[in-house]
C-alpha positions as CSV (number, residue, x, y, z in Angstrom):
1,M,-8.5,11.9,-14.4
2,S,-4.9,11.7,-14.2
3,I,-3.1,8.2,-14.0
4,P,-1.5,9.2,-10.5
5,F,-4.5,9.7,-8.7
6,W,-5.6,6.4,-10.8
7,C,-3.5,4.6,-9.1
8,V,-4.2,7.3,-5.9
9,L,-8.0,5.7,-5.3
10,I,-6.4,2.4,-6.7
11,S,-4.2,1.8,-3.2
12,A,-6.7,3.4,-1.5
13,L,-8.8,0.0,-2.2
14,L,-5.6,-1.9,-1.9
15,I,-6.3,-1.1,2.1
16,Y,-9.7,-2.3,2.6
17,I,-8.8,-5.6,0.4
18,A,-5.5,-6.4,2.2
19,R,-8.7,-5.7,5.1
20,M,-11.0,-8.9,3.5
21,P,-8.0,-11.8,4.7
22,V,-8.0,-10.5,8.4
23,G,-12.0,-10.6,8.3
24,K,-11.9,-14.1,7.1
25,A,-9.3,-15.3,10.1
26,M,-11.5,-13.3,12.7
27,K,-13.7,-15.7,12.0
28,E,-12.2,-19.1,11.4
29,Q,-11.2,-18.5,14.9
30,G,-14.8,-19.1,16.2
31,G,-16.3,-15.9,14.2
32,Y,-16.3,-12.2,13.9
33,N,-16.6,-10.0,17.4
34,N,-17.9,-7.0,16.3
35,H,-18.2,-5.4,20.3
36,L,-13.8,-5.8,20.9
37,P,-12.9,-6.5,17.0
38,R,-9.8,-4.8,17.8
39,Q,-9.1,-7.4,20.4
40,Q,-10.2,-10.4,18.6
41,Q,-7.3,-9.1,15.6
42,A,-4.7,-9.0,18.4
43,Q,-5.3,-12.3,19.1
44,L,-5.0,-13.7,16.4
45,T,-1.8,-15.8,14.5
46,G,0.1,-17.7,11.8
47,Y,-2.0,-16.6,9.0
48,G,-4.7,-13.6,10.4
49,A,-2.1,-11.7,12.6
50,R,0.2,-12.0,8.9
51,A,-3.0,-10.4,7.1
52,L,-4.2,-7.6,10.2
53,A,-0.1,-6.7,9.7
54,A,-0.3,-6.1,5.6
55,H,-3.3,-4.4,5.7
56,Q,-2.0,-2.5,8.6
57,N,1.4,-1.5,6.5
58,S,-0.9,-0.9,3.6
59,I,-2.5,2.0,5.6
60,E,0.9,3.3,7.0
61,A,2.6,2.9,3.1
62,F,-1.0,4.8,1.1
63,V,-0.1,7.7,3.7
64,L,2.9,8.7,1.8
65,F,2.0,7.1,-1.7
66,A,-0.5,9.8,-1.4
67,V,1.3,13.2,-0.2
68,G,4.3,12.1,-3.0
69,V,1.7,11.9,-5.7
70,L,-0.2,15.6,-4.3
71,M,2.8,17.0,-4.7
72,A,4.1,16.2,-7.8
73,H,0.7,17.4,-8.9
74,T,0.3,20.7,-7.3
75,T,3.7,21.5,-8.7
76,Q,3.3,20.4,-12.1
77,T,5.8,17.8,-13.0
78,A,4.0,15.4,-14.8
79,G,5.2,13.6,-16.8
80,W,6.1,9.1,-17.6
81,L,8.4,9.0,-15.3
82,I,5.4,10.1,-12.1
83,D,3.8,7.8,-14.5
84,A,6.0,4.8,-13.7
85,L,6.2,5.5,-9.9
86,A,3.0,6.0,-9.6
87,I,2.2,2.4,-11.0
88,I,4.9,0.9,-9.5
89,F,4.1,1.9,-6.8
90,V,0.1,-0.5,-7.2
91,L,2.0,-3.1,-8.1
92,A,4.5,-3.0,-6.0
93,R,2.2,-2.6,-2.5
94,I,-0.6,-5.5,-4.2
95,L,2.8,-8.1,-5.0
96,Y,3.4,-6.6,-1.0
97,V,0.4,-8.4,0.7
98,W,0.9,-11.3,-1.7
99,F,3.8,-11.9,-0.6
100,Y,3.6,-11.0,3.5
101,L,0.3,-13.3,2.4
102,A,2.2,-16.1,1.1
103,D,4.4,-15.7,4.2
104,L,7.5,-14.7,2.0
105,P,9.3,-11.4,4.2
106,K,12.1,-11.4,2.2
107,L,9.6,-11.2,-1.2
108,R,7.5,-8.8,0.6
109,S,10.6,-6.1,2.2
110,L,11.9,-6.1,-0.8
111,M,8.3,-4.8,-2.6
112,W,8.2,-3.1,0.5
113,L,11.8,-0.8,-0.2
114,V,10.1,-0.3,-4.1
115,G,7.4,0.9,-3.5
116,F,8.7,3.5,-0.7
117,V,11.5,4.1,-3.1
118,C,8.6,4.8,-4.9
119,S,7.2,7.7,-2.7
120,L,10.1,9.3,-2.2
121,L,11.1,10.0,-5.9
122,L,7.2,11.2,-6.0
123,M,7.3,13.2,-3.2
124,I,11.4,14.6,-4.3
125,S,10.2,14.8,-8.5
126,P,9.6,18.4,-8.0
127,T,13.8,19.2,-8.0
128,F,14.1,16.9,-11.3
129,R,10.5,18.4,-12.7
130,T,13.1,19.6,-16.2
131,V,13.9,15.7,-16.9
132,L,10.8,14.4,-16.9
133,L,9.4,16.8,-19.3
């Protein structure tokens, strides 16, 4: 499996890793409400609300990244830049969740931007394919 595909797998797992603090916050709120979990999540504040937002954003970011990797793959665009963009995306998303939970909004936003740019570059990578070879 290629490095970008491994990064897609890791990014998919990060969605659920980012969800773990949400469950912890819900439990600390008086117990996990398995009957109405979304209603309970909507009532989270502070750390719990930030954890939920990080989890939800991880889902949103995954879609663009996975599409970018698939676009590069289906056009047979490969090389060091594609690998680097995929790795940087994963590292940015790990830091994004960390900074969100730590309540560091400027660093969180910077990591969001880095990940977003990586996804966009992966999407347009077929246009600069000759540079990558």
